[in-house]
C-alpha positions as CSV (number, residue, x, y, z in Angstrom):
1,M,93.1,117.4,18.3
2,I,89.0,117.5,19.7
3,G,88.9,115.1,22.6
4,K,86.4,112.3,22.4
5,R,84.2,114.5,25.0
6,T,84.4,117.9,23.4
7,Q,83.5,115.7,20.3
8,K,80.2,114.4,22.2
9,N,79.2,118.1,23.4
10,I,80.1,119.2,19.9
11,L,77.2,116.8,18.6
12,K,74.7,117.6,21.2
13,C,75.3,121.4,20.6
14,T,75.5,121.3,16.9
15,K,72.1,118.9,16.2
16,P,70.9,120.0,12.6
17,Y,68.6,122.7,13.3
18,Y,67.0,124.2,10.3
19,K,64.7,127.5,10.7
20,Y,63.9,129.1,7.2
21,M,62.0,132.3,6.9
22,W,60.4,132.5,3.5
23,N,62.1,135.2,1.3
24,E,63.9,135.5,-2.2
25,T,66.8,133.1,-1.3
26,T,65.0,130.3,0.6
27,T,64.5,127.1,-1.5
28,P,61.7,124.9,-0.4
29,V,63.3,121.6,1.4
30,E,61.6,119.4,-0.7
31,T,62.9,120.7,-4.1
32,R,66.4,121.5,-2.3
33,E,69.6,119.3,-3.3
34,W,71.6,117.6,-0.2
35,N,75.4,117.9,-0.7
36,T,77.5,115.1,1.0
37,S,80.5,116.2,-0.5
38,L,83.4,117.6,2.3
39,I,84.3,120.3,0.0
40,F,81.9,122.3,-2.0
41,D,80.7,126.1,-2.0
42,A,77.1,126.8,-1.5
43,G,77.2,129.6,-4.1
44,R,76.3,132.5,-1.2
45,R,77.5,132.7,2.0
46,R,75.0,131.9,4.9
47,S,75.3,132.9,8.6
48,E,78.1,130.0,9.2
49,L,80.8,129.6,11.3
50,C,84.8,129.1,9.8
51,K,85.2,126.0,7.9
52,A,88.5,124.5,6.4
53,K,86.8,123.7,2.8
54,D,86.1,127.5,2.4
55,W,90.0,127.7,1.7
56,Q,89.7,125.9,-1.6
57,T,87.6,128.1,-3.5
58,E,88.5,130.4,-6.0
59,W,86.8,133.3,-3.7
60,Y,88.6,133.1,-0.6
61,K,92.0,132.9,-2.3
62,R,90.5,136.4,-4.6
63,W,90.1,138.4,-1.2
64,A,92.8,137.0,0.6
65,S,95.2,138.3,-2.7
66,E,93.1,141.8,-2.1
67,I,94.4,141.8,1.1
68,H,97.9,141.3,0.3
69,E,97.8,137.6,2.0
70,V,98.4,134.5,1.2
71,P,95.9,131.7,2.1
72,R,96.4,130.1,5.2
73,F,94.4,128.1,7.8
74,H,93.8,130.6,10.4
75,R,90.4,132.1,11.3
76,K,91.0,136.0,11.4
77,Q,92.0,135.9,7.6
78,W,88.6,133.9,7.3
79,E,86.7,136.3,8.9
80,Y,88.0,139.0,6.4
81,T,87.4,136.7,3.3
82,Y,84.1,135.7,4.6
83,I,82.9,139.6,5.7
84,L,84.2,140.7,1.8
85,Q,82.3,137.7,-0.1
86,S,79.1,138.3,1.8
87,L,78.8,142.1,1.0
88,W,80.2,141.0,-2.6
89,E,77.7,138.6,-3.0
90,R,74.9,141.4,-2.0
91,G,76.0,144.4,-4.3
92,C,77.4,146.0,-1.4
93,I,80.8,146.6,-2.8
94,A,80.3,149.0,-5.0
95,K,81.1,152.6,-6.2
96,G,79.2,155.4,-4.4
97,R,77.9,152.4,-1.3
98,K,78.3,153.6,2.2
99,G,80.0,151.7,4.6
100,L,79.9,151.4,8.7
101,V,82.8,149.4,10.1
102,F,83.3,149.4,14.2
103,A,86.6,148.6,15.9
104,V,88.3,148.8,12.9
105,G,91.7,148.8,14.4
106,S,94.1,148.8,11.8
107,E,92.2,145.8,9.3
108,P,92.7,146.3,5.4
109,L,89.2,146.3,4.6
110,P,88.5,149.7,4.0
111,A,91.3,150.5,1.8
112,V,90.3,147.4,0.1
113,M,86.7,148.8,-0.4
114,A,87.9,152.4,-1.1
115,N,89.9,150.5,-4.4
116,Y,86.1,149.8,-5.5
117,G,84.5,153.3,-4.7
118,C,83.1,152.6,-1.4
119,D,82.8,155.6,0.8
120,I,83.8,154.1,4.2
121,T,83.2,155.2,7.9
122,A,86.1,153.6,10.0
123,T,85.2,153.7,13.8
124,D,87.0,152.3,16.5
125,I,87.3,152.7,20.6
126,F,88.7,156.1,21.7
127,P,92.3,156.0,21.7
128,E,92.7,156.3,25.2
129,E,90.3,153.8,26.3
130,G,91.7,151.6,24.2
131,K,95.2,151.9,25.5
132,E,93.9,151.1,29.2
133,K,92.4,148.7,27.8
134,G,95.2,147.1,26.0
135,W,94.1,147.4,22.7
136,E,97.3,148.8,21.6
137,N,99.5,145.6,21.6
138,G,99.2,143.7,18.3
139,D,98.2,146.2,16.4
140,Q,94.6,146.3,17.1
141,L,93.8,150.0,17.8
142,C,93.0,152.6,15.2
143,F,94.7,156.1,15.6
144,G,93.6,157.6,12.2
145,L,93.5,156.9,8.5
146,E,97.2,156.3,9.1
147,S,96.4,152.8,10.8
148,L,94.1,151.4,7.8
149,N,96.8,151.3,5.0
150,K,99.6,150.0,6.3
151,R,99.7,147.4,3.8
152,G,100.0,149.8,1.0
153,I,96.5,147.9,-0.4
154,T,95.1,151.7,-1.9
155,D,97.0,155.4,-2.6
156,D,97.1,157.8,0.0
157,N,94.7,159.9,-2.3
158,T,92.1,157.0,-3.1
159,L,92.4,156.5,1.2
160,R,91.7,159.8,2.1
161,E,88.8,160.6,-0.7
162,H,86.9,157.3,0.3
163,V,87.4,156.6,4.3
164,Q,87.1,158.8,7.1
165,Y,87.8,158.0,10.5
166,R,85.9,158.6,13.9
167,P,86.2,157.2,17.3
168,V,82.8,155.8,18.6
169,D,81.9,153.6,21.7
170,M,80.2,150.7,20.7
171,N,77.5,150.6,23.6
172,N,76.4,154.0,22.9
173,I,76.6,154.6,19.0
174,P,76.0,158.4,18.1
175,S,72.6,159.1,16.4
176,S,74.2,161.1,13.6
177,L,75.0,157.7,11.9
178,R,72.8,156.5,9.7
179,E,71.8,155.6,6.2
180,F,74.6,153.2,5.6
181,D,74.3,150.4,2.7
182,F,75.9,148.1,4.8
183,T,78.1,147.7,8.1
184,W,80.5,145.3,9.1
185,S,82.6,144.1,12.5
186,S,85.8,141.4,13.0
187,C,85.4,139.7,16.1
188,S,85.0,142.9,17.8
189,F,81.3,142.9,19.9
190,E,82.3,139.7,22.2
191,H,84.8,142.7,23.8
192,L,81.9,144.7,25.1
193,G,81.4,143.4,28.6
194,S,78.8,140.9,28.4
195,I,76.9,138.3,26.1
196,E,73.8,141.5,26.7
197,R,76.0,143.7,25.4
198,G,76.7,142.2,22.6
199,L,73.5,141.6,21.5
200,D,71.9,144.9,22.5
201,F,75.2,146.4,20.1
202,L,73.8,143.7,16.8
203,L,70.3,145.5,17.5
204,N,71.1,148.8,18.0
205,Q,73.7,148.7,14.9
206,M,70.5,148.4,12.9
207,N,69.3,151.6,13.3
208,T,72.5,152.9,11.0
209,L,71.6,151.0,7.9
210,K,69.1,152.3,5.3
211,P,65.9,149.9,4.6
212,G,67.2,146.9,3.0
213,G,70.8,147.4,4.2
214,W,73.2,144.6,4.8
215,A,75.1,144.0,8.1
216,V,77.8,141.7,8.3
217,H,79.8,140.2,11.8
218,T,81.8,138.1,12.9
219,T,82.5,137.0,16.6
220,E,83.4,134.0,19.1
221,F,81.4,130.8,19.0
222,N,81.6,128.2,21.6
223,I,81.4,124.5,20.0
224,S,82.2,122.9,23.6
225,S,78.5,124.1,24.9
226,N,75.3,125.5,24.6
227,E,75.3,125.6,28.8
228,K,78.1,126.9,30.3
229,T,80.2,129.7,28.6
230,L,82.1,132.9,29.5
231,D,79.4,135.3,30.0
232,T,81.2,138.6,31.3
233,G,84.7,140.1,30.7
234,N,87.0,141.3,28.6
235,T,85.9,138.4,26.5
236,V,82.5,136.7,26.2
237,I,82.0,133.7,24.1
238,F,78.3,133.4,22.3
239,R,76.6,129.9,22.3
240,M,73.7,128.7,19.8
241,R,71.3,130.1,22.3
242,D,72.7,133.4,22.6
243,L,72.2,133.4,18.2
244,E,69.0,132.1,18.1
245,K,67.6,134.3,20.7
246,L,69.0,137.1,18.6
247,A,67.6,135.8,15.5
248,E,64.2,135.8,17.1
249,Q,64.3,139.4,18.2
250,L,65.4,140.6,14.4
251,R,62.7,138.6,12.9
252,A,60.3,139.5,15.3
253,E,61.1,143.0,14.3
254,G,60.9,142.2,10.4
255,H,64.3,142.0,9.7
256,F,65.8,138.9,7.9
257,V,68.6,136.6,9.3
258,E,70.7,134.5,6.8
259,E,70.2,130.8,7.8
260,L,72.3,130.0,10.5
261,D,74.2,126.8,9.9
262,Y,76.1,125.7,12.5
263,S,78.1,122.4,10.3
264,L,81.4,122.1,11.8
265,G,83.3,120.7,8.7
266,G,84.8,117.5,7.5
267,L,88.5,118.0,6.8
268,P,91.2,117.2,9.3
269,E,92.2,121.1,9.6
270,D,88.6,121.0,11.2
271,F,89.3,118.8,14.1
272,M,92.4,120.2,14.9
273,V,92.2,122.6,17.9
274,D,95.4,125.3,18.9
275,V,96.0,125.6,22.4
276,Y,98.1,127.9,24.4
277,P,101.1,129.0,23.4
278,Y,99.3,129.2,20.1
279,K,101.3,128.3,17.5
280,Q,98.6,129.6,15.0
281,D,100.0,127.2,12.2
282,V,96.4,125.7,11.9
283,H,93.9,128.4,13.8
284,L,90.2,127.6,13.0
285,K,89.9,126.2,16.4
286,L,91.6,127.0,19.3
287,Q,90.9,126.7,23.1
288,L,89.8,129.8,25.3
289,N,89.8,128.7,29.2
290,E,87.9,125.2,29.1
291,Y,86.2,125.8,25.9
292,V,86.7,125.0,22.5
293,V,85.8,128.0,20.1
294,T,85.7,129.2,16.4
295,S,84.6,132.2,14.3
296,I,81.1,132.5,13.2
297,G,79.6,135.4,10.3
298,L,76.3,137.0,11.2
299,I,74.4,137.9,7.9
300,I,71.3,140.2,8.6
301,R,69.3,142.3,6.4
302,K,67.4,145.3,7.6
303,K,63.6,145.2,7.0
304,K,62.5,147.4,3.5
305,E,60.4,149.6,4.2
306,R,56.7,149.2,2.9
307,K,55.0,151.3,0.1
308,I,51.3,151.6,0.8
309,F,49.4,152.3,-2.3
310,G,45.8,154.3,-2.0
311,L,43.7,157.1,-3.7
312,F,44.3,160.6,-2.1
């Protein structure tokens, strides 16, 4: 359970913070209806934290079924369902759409998307480098297409028709990866060596998208502090200040960032913290060193090309 001191820090870190950028999905504040229920669905994914209320929704049950899992209170499962639903709501999971995933490991999402006719480029760290970093443990390293359908989600012919694999260094994205309709990653850019490298990745991966394309990425979020954190090493933890800095940079470049919602949730599972050695019975929040962390999803849209009309 979260202690009184941590609760105090969480409240300091998560004061209501609303910064709206006018777009087709933003509702004026004066006409917005505020929902006070602990179990509700906003109807469209935001850039938001993992919360127990999502387990009550039909979309969560749908995607859990499609990745061949029974719904359970685990943040990794939430990341998969959140990414799928976010892309589904934005019309990305459809026949002929091109998707790019970073640090794919053996995750089930490429196989799911292949069933819908998406053409997916699945990338991961170079195998030898991944072995040196220990990513082979826990089935977290991709060795080719054979790593991407271990659950039998699709048939081999569909997988080979719609999914291709190539090793990619996330700190040095090849210029040949361009014109994708969408990109995603599931808790990967916190492993690039530092906070700055992770933020640089999110900025650089925008170059792989078509104008108007969508990016959905999840990562570690520090709910204990907006000051102290793990900022270098094999795993870093992003603070609210880091993500606000990122959003500001992306918006300055003309991109759209979905509303950042730092609410923690109010159901019993939202106040449980899994500590080492992790039991993973309820694993929405966990202790990592002296910090309490959870997952956060970020949704970004690349700026559209401006059409200039005139007489020529």
